[in-house]
N, CA, C and O atoms as a GROMACS GRO file, in nm:
protein
  368
    1UNK      N    1  13.637  13.344   7.331
    1UNK     CA    2  13.672  13.399   7.458
    1UNK      C    3  13.819  13.439   7.452
    1UNK      O    4  13.905  13.357   7.419
    2UNK      N    5  13.848  13.564   7.482
    2UNK     CA    6  13.987  13.609   7.476
    2UNK      C    7  14.045  13.617   7.616
    2UNK      O    8  13.978  13.657   7.711
    3UNK      N    9  14.167  13.579   7.626
    3UNK     CA   10  14.238  13.584   7.753
    3UNK      C   11  14.358  13.676   7.737
    3UNK      O   12  14.411  13.687   7.626
    4UNK      N   13  14.402  13.741   7.844
    4UNK     CA   14  14.522  13.825   7.835
    4UNK      C   15  14.645  13.742   7.800
    4UNK      O   16  14.646  13.620   7.815
    5UNK      N   17  14.746  13.810   7.755
    5UNK     CA   18  14.867  13.742   7.711
    5UNK      C   19  14.941  13.675   7.828
    5UNK      O   20  15.019  13.582   7.806
    6UNK      N   21  14.918  13.722   7.949
    6UNK     CA   22  14.992  13.666   8.062
    6UNK      C   23  14.955  13.521   8.091
    6UNK      O   24  15.039  13.445   8.139
    7UNK      N   25  14.834  13.481   8.062
    7UNK     CA   26  14.792  13.344   8.081
    7UNK      C   27  14.741  13.314   8.220
    7UNK      O   28  14.699  13.201   8.246
    8UNK      N   29  14.743  13.411   8.310
    8UNK     CA   30  14.697  13.386   8.446
    8UNK      C   31  14.548  13.357   8.451
    8UNK      O   32  14.504  13.268   8.525
    9UNK      N   33  14.469  13.429   8.373
    9UNK     CA   34  14.326  13.405   8.375
    9UNK      C   35  14.290  13.272   8.311
    9UNK      O   36  14.196  13.205   8.356
   10UNK      N   37  14.361  13.232   8.210
   10UNK     CA   38  14.337  13.101   8.147
   10UNK      C   39  14.369  12.990   8.245
   10UNK      O   40  14.293  12.894   8.257
   11UNK      N   41  14.480  13.002   8.314
   11UNK     CA   42  14.519  12.900   8.413
   11UNK      C   43  14.416  12.892   8.525
   11UNK      O   44  14.381  12.782   8.570
   12UNK      N   45  14.367  13.006   8.570
   12UNK     CA   46  14.266  13.009   8.675
   12UNK      C   47  14.136  12.945   8.627
   12UNK      O   48  14.073  12.868   8.700
   13UNK      N   49  14.095  12.976   8.505
   13UNK     CA   50  13.974  12.918   8.448
   13UNK      C   51  13.986  12.767   8.435
   13UNK      O   52  13.893  12.694   8.472
   14UNK      N   53  14.097  12.719   8.384
   14UNK     CA   54  14.116  12.575   8.366
   14UNK      C   55  14.120  12.503   8.502
   14UNK      O   56  14.068  12.392   8.514
   15UNK      N   57  14.180  12.565   8.601
   15UNK     CA   58  14.184  12.504   8.734
   15UNK      C   59  14.045  12.496   8.796
   15UNK      O   60  14.008  12.395   8.854
   16UNK      N   61  13.969  12.603   8.782
   16UNK     CA   62  13.834  12.602   8.838
   16UNK      C   63  13.742  12.505   8.763
   16UNK      O   64  13.658  12.440   8.825
   17UNK      N   65  13.757  12.496   8.633
   17UNK     CA   66  13.676  12.401   8.556
   17UNK      C   67  13.708  12.259   8.598
   17UNK      O   68  13.618  12.176   8.610
   18UNK      N   69  13.835  12.230   8.620
   18UNK     CA   70  13.875  12.096   8.664
   18UNK      C   71  13.816  12.063   8.802
   18UNK      O   72  13.763  11.954   8.823
   19UNK      N   73  13.826  12.158   8.894
   19UNK     CA   74  13.777  12.132   9.029
   19UNK      C   75  13.625  12.124   9.034
   19UNK      O   76  13.570  12.044   9.110
   20UNK      N   77  13.555  12.206   8.956
   20UNK     CA   78  13.409  12.201   8.954
   20UNK      C   79  13.360  12.069   8.895
   20UNK      O   80  13.266  12.009   8.946
   21UNK      N   81  13.423  12.025   8.787
   21UNK     CA   82  13.378  11.901   8.725
   21UNK      C   83  13.412  11.780   8.811
   21UNK      O   84  13.335  11.684   8.817
   22UNK      N   85  13.525  11.783   8.878
   22UNK     CA   86  13.560  11.671   8.967
   22UNK      C   87  13.478  11.674   9.095
   22UNK      O   88  13.445  11.568   9.149
   23UNK      N   89  13.445  11.791   9.143
   23UNK     CA   90  13.365  11.802   9.264
   23UNK      C   91  13.220  11.764   9.244
   23UNK      O   92  13.150  11.734   9.341
   24UNK      N   93  13.175  11.764   9.121
   24UNK     CA   94  13.035  11.728   9.093
   24UNK      C   95  13.011  11.578   9.108
   24UNK      O   96  12.897  11.537   9.133
   25UNK      N   97  13.113  11.497   9.093
   25UNK     CA   98  13.094  11.352   9.098
   25UNK      C   99  13.040  11.304   9.232
   25UNK      O  100  12.939  11.233   9.233
   26UNK      N  101  13.100  11.338   9.347
   26UNK     CA  102  13.042  11.290   9.473
   26UNK      C  103  12.906  11.351   9.503
   26UNK      O  104  12.821  11.287   9.566
   27UNK      N  105  12.884  11.474   9.460
   27UNK     CA  106  12.753  11.536   9.482
   27UNK      C  107  12.644  11.462   9.406
   27UNK      O  108  12.537  11.435   9.462
   28UNK      N  109  12.670  11.428   9.282
   28UNK     CA  110  12.570  11.356   9.203
   28UNK      C  111  12.552  11.212   9.250
   28UNK      O  112  12.443  11.157   9.239
   29UNK      N  113  12.657  11.151   9.302
   29UNK     CA  114  12.640  11.016   9.356
   29UNK      C  115  12.552  11.018   9.481
   29UNK      O  116  12.470  10.929   9.500
   30UNK      N  117  12.570  11.118   9.565
   30UNK     CA  118  12.483  11.131   9.682
   30UNK      C  119  12.339  11.158   9.640
   30UNK      O  120  12.245  11.103   9.697
   31UNK      N  121  12.321  11.244   9.540
   31UNK     CA  122  12.186  11.272   9.488
   31UNK      C  123  12.125  11.148   9.424
   31UNK      O  124  12.005  11.125   9.436
   32UNK      N  125  12.207  11.068   9.358
   32UNK     CA  126  12.160  10.943   9.299
   32UNK      C  127  12.106  10.850   9.407
   32UNK      O  128  11.998  10.794   9.391
   33UNK      N  129  12.179  10.834   9.515
   33UNK     CA  130  12.133  10.747   9.623
   33UNK      C  131  12.004  10.800   9.686
   33UNK      O  132  11.914  10.722   9.718
   34UNK      N  133  11.995  10.931   9.704
   34UNK     CA  134  11.876  10.989   9.763
   34UNK      C  135  11.754  10.972   9.672
   34UNK      O  136  11.648  10.931   9.718
   35UNK      N  137  11.770  11.003   9.544
   35UNK     CA  138  11.655  10.996   9.453
   35UNK      C  139  11.607  10.853   9.432
   35UNK      O  140  11.487  10.830   9.420
   36UNK      N  141  11.697  10.758   9.426
   36UNK     CA  142  11.653  10.620   9.405
   36UNK      C  143  11.591  10.562   9.531
   36UNK      O  144  11.500  10.479   9.522
   37UNK      N  145  11.638  10.603   9.648
   37UNK     CA  146  11.579  10.552   9.772
   37UNK      C  147  11.445  10.617   9.802
   37UNK      O  148  11.351  10.549   9.842
   38UNK      N  149  11.435  10.747   9.784
   38UNK     CA  150  11.314  10.820   9.821
   38UNK      C  151  11.208  10.820   9.711
   38UNK      O  152  11.090  10.797   9.738
   39UNK      N  153  11.250  10.846   9.590
   39UNK     CA  154  11.155  10.866   9.481
   39UNK      C  155  11.144  10.748   9.385
   39UNK      O  156  11.043  10.735   9.316
   40UNK      N  157  11.244  10.664   9.381
   40UNK     CA  158  11.242  10.551   9.289
   40UNK      C  159  11.271  10.590   9.146
   40UNK      O  160  11.224  10.524   9.053
   41UNK      N  161  11.347  10.695   9.125
   41UNK     CA  162  11.379  10.740   8.989
   41UNK      C  163  11.483  10.648   8.929
   41UNK      O  164  11.597  10.642   8.975
   42UNK      N  165  11.445  10.577   8.828
   42UNK     CA  166  11.537  10.482   8.766
   42UNK      C  167  11.621  10.545   8.656
   42UNK      O  168  11.727  10.492   8.623
   43UNK      N  169  11.576  10.655   8.598
   43UNK     CA  170  11.653  10.724   8.494
   43UNK      C  171  11.776  10.790   8.554
   43UNK      O  172  11.873  10.816   8.482
   44UNK      N  173  11.774  10.816   8.683
   44UNK     CA  174  11.889  10.883   8.744
   44UNK      C  175  12.013  10.793   8.743
   44UNK      O  176  12.125  10.844   8.743
   45UNK      N  177  11.995  10.663   8.741
   45UNK     CA  178  12.111  10.574   8.730
   45UNK      C  179  12.188  10.601   8.603
   45UNK      O  180  12.310  10.616   8.604
   46UNK      N  181  12.117  10.609   8.494
   46UNK     CA  182  12.180  10.628   8.364
   46UNK      C  183  12.252  10.762   8.356
   46UNK      O  184  12.366  10.768   8.312
   47UNK      N  185  12.187  10.869   8.398
   47UNK     CA  186  12.242  11.003   8.383
   47UNK      C  187  12.348  11.033   8.489
   47UNK      O  188  12.454  11.085   8.456
   48UNK      N  189  12.321  11.003   8.614
   48UNK     CA  190  12.412  11.039   8.722
   48UNK      C  191  12.535  10.949   8.728
   48UNK      O  192  12.637  10.990   8.784
   49UNK      N  193  12.530  10.831   8.673
   49UNK     CA  194  12.646  10.743   8.674
   49UNK      C  195  12.734  10.760   8.551
   49UNK      O  196  12.848  10.715   8.550
   50UNK      N  197  12.683  10.825   8.447
   50UNK     CA  198  12.759  10.840   8.323
   50UNK      C  199  12.816  10.980   8.304
   50UNK      O  200  12.936  10.994   8.280
   51UNK      N  201  12.733  11.083   8.315
   51UNK     CA  202  12.778  11.218   8.282
   51UNK      C  203  12.881  11.278   8.379
   51UNK      O  204  12.978  11.335   8.331
   52UNK      N  205  12.865  11.268   8.511
   52UNK     CA  206  12.966  11.330   8.598
   52UNK      C  207  13.107  11.273   8.585
   52UNK      O  208  13.202  11.352   8.584
   53UNK      N  209  13.127  11.141   8.574
   53UNK     CA  210  13.265  11.094   8.552
   53UNK      C  211  13.323  11.139   8.418
   53UNK      O  212  13.442  11.167   8.409
   54UNK      N  213  13.239  11.145   8.316
   54UNK     CA  214  13.287  11.196   8.186
   54UNK      C  215  13.327  11.342   8.199
   54UNK      O  216  13.427  11.383   8.141
   55UNK      N  217  13.249  11.420   8.273
   55UNK     CA  218  13.282  11.561   8.294
   55UNK      C  219  13.413  11.575   8.371
   55UNK      O  220  13.494  11.663   8.340
   56UNK      N  221  13.434  11.491   8.471
   56UNK     CA  222  13.558  11.498   8.549
   56UNK      C  223  13.680  11.466   8.463
   56UNK      O  224  13.783  11.534   8.472
   57UNK      N  225  13.669  11.365   8.381
   57UNK     CA  226  13.781  11.330   8.292
   57UNK      C  227  13.806  11.443   8.193
   57UNK      O  228  13.921  11.477   8.167
   58UNK      N  229  13.700  11.501   8.138
   58UNK     CA  230  13.716  11.612   8.044
   58UNK      C  231  13.779  11.733   8.112
   58UNK      O  232  13.859  11.804   8.052
   59UNK      N  233  13.743  11.758   8.238
   59UNK     CA  234  13.802  11.869   8.311
   59UNK      C  235  13.951  11.850   8.334
   59UNK      O  236  14.029  11.944   8.317
   60UNK      N  237  13.992  11.729   8.372
   60UNK     CA  238  14.134  11.703   8.392
   60UNK      C  239  14.212  11.709   8.261
   60UNK      O  240  14.324  11.759   8.259
   61UNK      N  241  14.154  11.659   8.153
   61UNK     CA  242  14.222  11.667   8.024
   61UNK      C  243  14.231  11.810   7.974
   61UNK      O  244  14.331  11.849   7.914
   62UNK      N  245  14.126  11.888   7.998
   62UNK     CA  246  14.129  12.029   7.957
   62UNK      C  247  14.237  12.107   8.030
   62UNK      O  248  14.300  12.194   7.971
   63UNK      N  249  14.259  12.076   8.156
   63UNK     CA  250  14.364  12.143   8.234
   63UNK      C  251  14.501  12.094   8.190
   63UNK      O  252  14.593  12.175   8.174
   64UNK      N  253  14.516  11.965   8.172
   64UNK     CA  254  14.647  11.910   8.138
   64UNK      C  255  14.692  11.952   7.999
   64UNK      O  256  14.808  11.987   7.980
   65UNK      N  257  14.601  11.950   7.902
   65UNK     CA  258  14.636  11.981   7.765
   65UNK      C  259  14.615  12.127   7.729
   65UNK      O  260  14.639  12.167   7.615
   66UNK      N  261  14.572  12.209   7.826
   66UNK     CA  262  14.542  12.351   7.809
   66UNK      C  263  14.446  12.369   7.692
   66UNK      O  264  14.479  12.431   7.591
   67UNK      N  265  14.326  12.315   7.708
   67UNK     CA  266  14.221  12.324   7.607
   67UNK      C  267  14.097  12.386   7.671
   67UNK      O  268  14.020  12.316   7.737
   68UNK      N  269  14.077  12.516   7.651
   68UNK     CA  270  13.962  12.582   7.714
   68UNK      C  271  13.828  12.529   7.664
   68UNK      O  272  13.731  12.526   7.740
   69UNK      N  273  13.819  12.488   7.539
   69UNK     CA  274  13.694  12.433   7.486
   69UNK      C  275  13.652  12.306   7.557
   69UNK      O  276  13.534  12.285   7.585
   70UNK      N  277  13.748  12.222   7.586
   70UNK     CA  278  13.720  12.098   7.658
   70UNK      C  279  13.682  12.128   7.803
   70UNK      O  280  13.600  12.058   7.861
   71UNK      N  281  13.741  12.232   7.861
   71UNK     CA  282  13.706  12.271   7.997
   71UNK      C  283  13.564  12.324   8.003
   71UNK      O  284  13.492  12.297   8.100
   72UNK      N  285  13.523  12.398   7.903
   72UNK     CA  286  13.384  12.447   7.897
   72UNK      C  287  13.289  12.330   7.881
   72UNK      O  288  13.183  12.327   7.944
   73UNK      N  289  13.324  12.233   7.798
   73UNK     CA  290  13.240  12.114   7.781
   73UNK      C  291  13.230  12.036   7.913
   73UNK      O  292  13.125  11.980   7.943
   74UNK      N  293  13.338  12.033   7.989
   74UNK     CA  294  13.334  11.965   8.120
   74UNK      C  295  13.239  12.036   8.214
   74UNK      O  296  13.165  11.971   8.288
   75UNK      N  297  13.239  12.168   8.213
   75UNK     CA  298  13.146  12.242   8.299
   75UNK      C  299  13.002  12.219   8.257
   75UNK      O  300  12.914  12.204   8.342
   76UNK      N  301  12.977  12.217   8.129
   76UNK     CA  302  12.841  12.193   8.079
   76UNK      C  303  12.796  12.052   8.117
   76UNK      O  304  12.682  12.032   8.159
   77UNK      N  305  12.883  11.955   8.102
   77UNK     CA  306  12.849  11.817   8.138
   77UNK      C  307  12.832  11.801   8.289
   77UNK      O  308  12.758  11.713   8.333
   78UNK      N  309  12.899  11.885   8.367
   78UNK     CA  310  12.884  11.877   8.512
   78UNK      C  311  12.750  11.936   8.557
   78UNK      O  312  12.697  11.896   8.661
   79UNK      N  313  12.697  12.030   8.482
   79UNK     CA  314  12.570  12.093   8.518
   79UNK      C  315  12.451  12.024   8.452
   79UNK      O  316  12.340  12.030   8.505
   80UNK      N  317  12.471  11.959   8.340
   80UNK     CA  318  12.363  11.903   8.259
   80UNK      C  319  12.277  11.796   8.325
   80UNK      O  320  12.159  11.789   8.291
   81UNK      N  321  12.324  11.714   8.416
   81UNK     CA  322  12.238  11.607   8.467
   81UNK      C  323  12.112  11.653   8.538
   81UNK      O  324  12.008  11.588   8.526
   82UNK      N  325  12.116  11.762   8.610
   82UNK     CA  326  11.997  11.807   8.683
   82UNK      C  327  11.883  11.846   8.590
   82UNK      O  328  11.772  11.796   8.608
   83UNK      N  329  11.904  11.934   8.491
   83UNK     CA  330  11.792  11.964   8.400
   83UNK      C  331  11.751  11.843   8.316
   83UNK      O  332  11.634  11.828   8.282
   84UNK      N  333  11.847  11.758   8.283
   84UNK     CA  334  11.816  11.640   8.202
   84UNK      C  335  11.726  11.544   8.279
   84UNK      O  336  11.629  11.492   8.223
   85UNK      N  337  11.756  11.520   8.404
   85UNK     CA  338  11.671  11.433   8.487
   85UNK      C  339  11.534  11.496   8.506
   85UNK      O  340  11.433  11.427   8.499
   86UNK      N  341  11.530  11.626   8.530
   86UNK     CA  342  11.401  11.694   8.545
   86UNK      C  343  11.316  11.682   8.421
   86UNK      O  344  11.195  11.661   8.431
   87UNK      N  345  11.376  11.697   8.304
   87UNK     CA  346  11.301  11.684   8.179
   87UNK      C  347  11.255  11.542   8.153
   87UNK      O  348  11.142  11.522   8.107
   88UNK      N  349  11.339  11.445   8.180
   88UNK     CA  350  11.301  11.306   8.158
   88UNK      C  351  11.188  11.265   8.251
   88UNK      O  352  11.093  11.198   8.210
   89UNK      N  353  11.199  11.304   8.377
   89UNK     CA  354  11.094  11.266   8.473
   89UNK      C  355  10.963  11.340   8.446
   89UNK      O  356  10.856  11.289   8.479
   90UNK      N  357  10.970  11.458   8.388
   90UNK     CA  358  10.847  11.530   8.352
   90UNK      C  359  10.776  11.461   8.236
   90UNK      O  360  10.653  11.466   8.227
   91UNK      N  361  10.852  11.398   8.147
   91UNK     CA  362  10.793  11.327   8.034
   91UNK      C  363  10.727  11.196   8.076
   91UNK      O  364  10.624  11.157   8.020
   92UNK      N  365  10.785  11.129   8.174
   92UNK     CA  366  10.732  10.999   8.215
   92UNK      C  367  10.658  11.016   8.341
   92UNK      O  368  10.604  10.919   8.395
   0.00000   0.00000   0.00000
């Protein structure tokens, strides 16, 4: 991924990646409470309690250290729990 020499787009990308990954944590915790109360999904504890905080930490480190690869990994980890839970529950 190439960014202009000015660095404005890189800074904007890193800021948005940090905010998206940090914002996913309360959303997934609310979803965790809903799924365990309504559906009894026990796999959601493992995925929703582990991946979103890791994504938030990766997002903050990607912004602080100016590492776009780590910011992309944070975004992927912030999105990954939903398809992962769907796949696990489809198997069991």
